[in-house]
C-alpha positions in Angstrom: 45.4 -56.7 28.2 47.6 -53.6 27.8 50.1 -55.6 25.8 47.4 -56.6 23.3 46.2 -52.9 23.2 49.8 -51.9 22.4 50.4 -54.7 19.9 47.1 -53.5 18.2 48.1 -49.8 18.1 51.5 -50.8 16.9 49.9 -52.9 14.2 47.3 -50.2 13.2 50.2 -47.6 12.8 52.2 -50.0 10.7 49.1 -50.5 8.6 48.6 -46.9 8.3 52.3 -46.1 7.3 52.1 -48.8 4.8 48.8 -47.3 3.4 50.5 -43.9 3.2 53.6 -45.3 1.4 51.3 -46.9 -1.1 49.1 -43.8 -1.6 52.2 -41.8 -2.2 53.3 -44.4 -4.6 50.3 -44.4 -6.4 50.1 -40.6 -6.6 53.6 -40.6 -8.1 52.5 -43.1 -10.7 49.5 -41.0 -11.5 51.5 -37.7 -11.7 54.0 -39.3 -14.0 51.1 -40.7 -16.2 49.7 -37.2 -16.1 52.9 -35.7 -17.1 53.3 -38.0 -20.0 49.7 -37.4 -21.1 50.2 -33.8 -20.9 53.4 -34.1 -22.9 51.4 -35.9 -25.6 48.5 -33.6 -25.8 50.3 -30.4 -25.4 53.6 -30.1 -27.6 54.8 -27.1 -25.5 54.8 -29.4 -22.4 56.6 -32.2 -24.3 59.3 -29.6 -25.3 59.8 -28.5 -21.7 60.0 -32.1 -20.5 62.6 -32.8 -23.2 64.7 -30.1 -21.9 64.8 -31.3 -18.3 67.4 -33.5 -16.8 66.1 -37.1 -16.0 66.3 -36.2 -12.2 64.3 -33.1 -12.7 61.6 -35.0 -14.4 61.5 -37.3 -11.4 61.1 -34.5 -9.1 58.0 -33.2 -10.8 55.1 -34.4 -8.7 52.1 -33.0 -10.6 51.3 -30.8 -13.4 48.8 -28.1 -13.1 46.9 -27.0 -16.0 44.8 -24.0 -16.0 42.3 -23.6 -18.9 39.6 -21.0 -19.4 36.5 -21.5 -21.4 33.4 -19.3 -21.9 30.4 -19.8 -24.0 26.9 -21.2 -24.2 28.2 -24.7 -24.6 30.3 -26.9 -22.1 33.9 -27.2 -22.7 34.5 -30.3 -25.3 36.1 -32.4 -22.6 33.0 -31.9 -20.4 30.8 -32.5 -23.3 32.5 -36.1 -23.7 32.0 -36.6 -20.0 28.5 -35.9 -20.4 28.1 -38.3 -23.4 29.6 -41.0 -21.2 26.9 -40.5 -18.8 24.0 -40.3 -21.4 24.6 -40.7 -25.0 22.1 -38.3 -26.1 23.4 -35.3 -23.7 25.7 -33.5 -26.4 22.5 -33.3 -28.8 20.1 -32.2 -25.9 23.0 -29.6 -25.0 23.2 -28.3 -28.5 19.5 -28.2 -29.0 19.1 -26.2 -25.6 21.9 -23.7 -26.9 20.2 -23.3 -30.2 16.9 -22.8 -28.6 18.2 -20.1 -26.2 20.0 -18.3 -29.0 16.9 -18.3 -31.2 15.1 -16.9 -28.3 17.6 -14.1 -27.6 17.4 -13.2 -31.3 13.6 -13.0 -31.1 13.5 -11.0 -27.9 16.3 -8.5 -29.3 14.3 -8.2 -32.8 11.1 -7.6 -30.7 12.7 -5.0 -28.6 14.3 -3.2 -31.4 10.8 -3.2 -33.4 9.3 -1.8 -30.4 11.8 1.1 -30.1 11.5 1.8 -33.8 7.7 1.8 -33.6 7.8 4.2 -30.7 10.2 6.5 -32.4 7.9 6.5 -35.8 4.8 7.2 -33.4 6.8 10.1 -31.8 7.7 11.5 -35.2 4.1 11.2 -36.3 2.5 12.9 -33.4 5.0 15.5 -33.1 4.2 16.4 -36.9 0.6 16.5 -36.3 0.9 18.6 -33.2 3.2 21.1 -35.2 0.6 21.1 -38.2 -2.2 21.7 -35.5 -0.4 24.7 -34.3 0.4 26.0 -37.7 -3.1 25.6 -38.9 -4.6 26.9 -35.7 -2.2 30.1 -35.9 -3.3 30.8 -39.4 -6.9 30.5 -38.5 -6.4 33.0 -35.5 -4.5 35.3 -37.9 -7.7 35.1 -40.2 -9.9 36.0 -37.3 -7.8 39.2 -36.5 -6.1 37.4 -33.4 -2.7 38.2 -34.9 -0.7 38.0 -31.7 -2.2 34.6 -30.6 -2.0 33.6 -34.3 1.8 34.4 -34.7 2.4 32.6 -31.4 0.8 29.5 -32.5 2.6 29.6 -35.7 5.9 30.1 -34.0 5.2 27.2 -31.7 4.4 25.2 -34.7 7.6 25.9 -36.4 9.7 25.5 -33.2 8.2 22.1 -32.6 9.2 21.0 -36.1 12.6 22.3 -35.8 13.2 21.2 -32.4 12.4 17.7 -33.3 15.0 17.7 -36.1 17.7 19.4 -33.7 17.0 16.6 -31.0 17.3 14.0 -33.5 20.6 15.5 -34.9 21.9 15.9 -31.3 21.3 12.2 -30.4 23.1 11.1 -33.4 26.2 13.1 -32.3 25.9 11.8 -28.8 25.6 8.2 -30.0 28.7 8.6 -32.3 30.8 10.0 -29.4 29.8 6.9 -27.5 31.0 4.5 -30.1 34.4 6.1 -30.4 37.0 4.6 -28.0 38.2 6.9 -25.1 
């Protein structure tokens, strides 16, 4: 019984070794095919391979290609793979990207309109407040309350000029933010 177990174990090890050798050979074939494919798709890789000695080309086991891609749409290679899975995938993906972009533009436009409306409202209310102090000051002066009237007029004028100065100060700050450091 021990001999059968030893024979089975030896047979299994031989099969494993054969499978490993076969896997290594398949990997070499795949890497050679990958190298040839890389040379066809990228002229720079082809030039490098042409400069190598035949022995050096055989030593190359694999080609590592790093690629960075950023954007709302998948990489074209991935897009083709999606199309293989479902024919309408690229169309759906493009529609989704377009809808997302339209939504983002709408949201940015809405936000900008809100900011502009708030600024307009602030200007109008500030002007009304300044007019209120100016008119109130002149009325107080007319009723012999000169100290209070002059104070109200000064507050009204300061309100008008402070608003202008604050706006010009904001513009200068925004310009310095836009300049590179």
